[in-house]
C-alpha positions as CSV (number, residue, x, y, z in Angstrom):
1,M,0.1,0.1,0.1
2,L,1.3,3.4,-0.7
3,K,2.5,5.5,2.2
4,G,3.0,9.1,2.6
5,A,0.5,11.8,0.8
6,E,-3.2,10.9,2.1
7,S,-4.8,11.1,-1.5
8,Y,-3.7,10.2,-4.7
9,W,-5.3,11.0,-8.3
10,I,-5.7,7.9,-10.4
11,G,-6.4,9.2,-14.1
12,L,-10.0,8.4,-14.2
13,S,-12.6,11.3,-15.0
14,D,-15.9,12.2,-16.3
15,Q,-14.8,15.4,-17.7
16,H,-15.9,14.8,-21.4
17,D,-19.2,13.1,-20.7
18,E,-20.8,13.4,-17.2
19,R,-21.4,9.9,-15.3
20,T,-19.2,8.1,-17.9
21,F,-15.8,7.8,-16.3
22,R,-12.6,7.1,-18.7
23,W,-9.0,6.7,-18.2
24,E,-6.7,9.4,-18.9
25,G,-4.7,8.8,-22.0
26,T,-6.2,5.6,-23.2
27,G,-9.9,7.2,-23.3
28,E,-11.1,3.6,-22.2
29,E,-14.4,3.5,-20.0
30,V,-13.5,2.2,-16.8
31,G,-14.2,-1.7,-16.4
32,F,-14.4,-1.6,-12.8
33,S,-15.1,0.5,-9.8
34,Y,-14.4,0.8,-6.2
35,W,-16.5,3.9,-5.3
36,R,-17.1,4.9,-1.6
37,K,-20.7,4.6,-0.4
38,H,-22.5,7.4,-2.1
39,Q,-19.9,8.1,-4.8
40,P,-19.6,9.4,-7.2
41,D,-22.0,12.1,-6.3
42,N,-20.8,15.2,-8.6
43,H,-21.0,17.4,-5.4
44,G,-21.5,21.0,-6.5
45,G,-21.5,19.9,-9.9
46,T,-17.8,20.4,-10.1
47,E,-16.3,17.0,-9.5
48,D,-15.2,15.2,-12.4
49,C,-11.7,13.7,-11.3
50,T,-11.0,10.6,-9.4
51,H,-8.9,10.1,-6.4
52,Y,-8.5,7.8,-3.7
53,Y,-7.4,8.2,-0.1
54,N,-6.6,6.5,3.2
55,I,-9.8,6.4,4.5
56,D,-12.4,4.0,4.0
57,R,-9.6,1.3,2.5
58,Y,-8.5,3.5,-0.1
59,K,-12.1,3.7,-1.9
60,W,-12.3,6.1,-4.8
61,N,-14.2,9.5,-4.5
62,D,-14.8,12.2,-7.1
63,M,-13.5,15.6,-6.6
64,S,-12.9,18.9,-8.4
65,C,-10.0,18.5,-10.8
66,D,-8.7,21.6,-9.3
67,Y,-7.7,19.8,-6.2
68,Q,-3.9,19.6,-5.7
69,S,-2.9,15.9,-4.7
70,Q,-0.4,13.3,-5.5
71,Y,-0.9,11.0,-8.4
72,I,-0.2,7.7,-9.7
73,C,0.8,7.1,-13.5
74,Q,0.6,4.0,-15.5
75,R,3.9,3.1,-17.5
76,M,3.5,0.9,-20.3
77,Y,5.5,-2.3,-19.8
78,K,7.7,-3.4,-22.8
79,E,9.2,-6.9,-22.6
80,F,13.0,-7.0,-23.7
81,S,14.7,-9.8,-25.6
82,S,17.9,-11.1,-24.1
83,N,20.0,-9.4,-26.6
84,E,18.3,-6.0,-26.4
85,R,19.9,-3.4,-24.5
86,V,17.7,-1.2,-22.2
């Protein structure tokens, strides 16, 4: 489990189509969810980005995209052959 910061952006938002959460970078619709109870709620009509934090077992919550937080990035994995240099 991640330690340190209390909150992490996970690269998931519904900025382009409300209530349809997509991964940033790929645009793929989310295939699973781990939302906190009663979330996402788009509180105040301004919550389009998703973060998780160390309350309620790191479940997801929607927040304003202007909220400053640490983030988690996905890095594409490339398999190298034994004679290839990294």
